[in-house]
C-alpha positions in Angstrom: 74.4 42.5 113.7 76.9 42.0 116.6 80.7 41.7 115.4 83.8 41.8 117.1 85.8 44.5 115.4 84.5 47.9 114.3 86.4 50.5 112.3 86.2 54.1 110.8 87.6 54.1 107.4 88.5 57.4 106.0 86.9 57.7 102.5 88.3 61.6 102.0 90.1 63.5 104.6 89.4 67.1 105.3 92.1 69.3 103.3 93.1 66.2 101.6 95.5 65.6 104.0 96.8 64.1 107.8 94.5 61.6 109.4 93.6 62.6 112.8 90.7 62.0 115.4 90.7 62.9 118.9 88.1 60.4 120.0 86.2 57.7 118.7 82.7 56.1 120.3 80.9 53.3 119.2 77.5 53.2 120.9 75.0 50.5 121.1 72.3 52.7 121.7 71.1 56.3 120.2 72.5 58.8 122.6 74.2 55.8 124.8 77.6 55.5 126.4 80.6 54.3 124.5 81.1 50.4 123.9 84.9 50.8 123.9 85.9 49.4 127.2 87.8 46.0 127.8 88.8 45.6 124.2 91.8 46.9 122.0 92.2 49.8 119.9 93.4 49.1 116.3 94.2 50.7 113.1 96.2 51.2 109.8 99.1 52.9 111.5 100.1 55.3 114.2 102.7 57.6 115.3 104.8 57.8 118.4 102.9 59.9 121.2 99.8 59.4 119.0 98.6 55.9 119.2 95.4 54.2 118.6 94.5 54.0 122.1 94.5 57.8 122.3 91.6 57.9 120.4 89.6 55.7 122.9 90.7 57.2 125.9 87.8 59.4 126.7 89.9 62.8 126.7 88.2 64.3 123.6 90.6 66.9 122.3 93.3 66.4 124.9 95.0 63.3 123.2 94.3 62.1 119.6 95.6 59.4 117.3 97.6 60.6 114.3 98.0 58.0 111.2 101.0 57.8 109.2 98.7 57.1 106.2 96.9 59.8 104.3 93.2 60.2 103.2 91.3 56.7 102.0 94.2 54.7 103.4 93.4 55.5 106.8 91.4 53.6 109.6 90.9 53.4 113.3 88.8 51.1 115.0 88.4 48.9 117.9 88.6 44.9 118.8 86.0 44.2 121.5 86.5 41.4 123.8 83.0 39.9 122.8 80.8 41.0 119.5 78.7 44.1 119.7 76.0 45.9 117.9 76.9 49.5 116.9 73.8 51.9 116.0 75.9 55.2 116.5 79.1 56.3 116.1 80.6 59.6 117.6 83.7 61.4 116.6 85.6 64.2 118.0 87.6 66.1 115.3 91.0 67.5 116.0 90.9 71.0 114.2 90.3 70.3 110.4 92.1 66.8 110.2 88.8 64.5 110.6 87.5 62.7 107.7 85.3 64.7 105.3 83.3 61.3 104.3 83.9 57.7 106.0 82.4 54.0 106.2 81.8 52.6 109.3 82.9 49.0 108.7 82.5 45.7 110.8 84.5 42.5 110.6 84.6 39.0 112.6 88.1 38.3 112.0 90.0 41.9 111.5 90.8 41.2 108.0 87.9 40.9 106.0 85.7 44.1 106.2 82.0 45.1 105.4 80.7 48.4 105.3 77.5 48.8 107.4 77.0 52.6 106.5 78.5 55.5 104.7 78.8 59.0 105.9 79.1 61.5 103.2 80.5 64.8 103.2 77.1 66.2 103.0 76.1 64.5 106.0 79.3 65.6 108.0 79.1 69.2 106.6 78.4 70.8 109.7 80.8 68.8 111.7 83.5 69.4 109.0 82.9 73.2 109.3 82.5 73.3 113.2 84.8 70.8 114.5 84.3 69.2 117.9 81.8 66.5 118.0 79.7 64.7 115.4 77.2 61.8 116.1 76.0 59.6 113.1 73.3 57.1 113.9 72.5 54.2 111.5 68.9 53.7 110.4 68.5 50.2 109.2 67.0 49.8 106.0 63.2 49.2 106.1 62.2 45.6 105.7 60.9 45.3 102.1 57.1 45.2 101.4 55.8 42.1 100.0 52.9 42.3 97.8 50.9 39.2 97.2 47.8 39.0 95.0 45.4 36.4 95.7 42.8 35.2 93.4 39.5 33.5 94.5 37.5 31.5 92.1 34.4 30.1 92.8 33.4 26.7 91.8 29.9 26.0 90.3 
């Protein structure tokens, strides 16, 4: 599923407060390198000195994005120069201000968003308590199993 826009949208924030992420990586393969080169960092809002691009500068915790929004109104994303497939997301927390649960969304126009997957506070628990790097890999739902019953009739 290749799309031009991808984002992390807070569902809940740690401590119910500020939205801060030090680094975001959108990856095309599990354990692969970030795809966030050659495009534009985007988001709901940012503060002077803590702009969107700071979350995509490969500096991990040295720089960060800081939203003016709080909690579920916050999001940070990337507009790729051409559509990409994202199967893994890596987030570097800045202290205790990362999301405690979030959606990974995509868009083809930057305004209508679809949630690909949801990371719950249970899934993010180790990251929340330890800070630093958290990595989540999307597992596509298994294709439905189709059952067919064939009847065979004998003609006499």
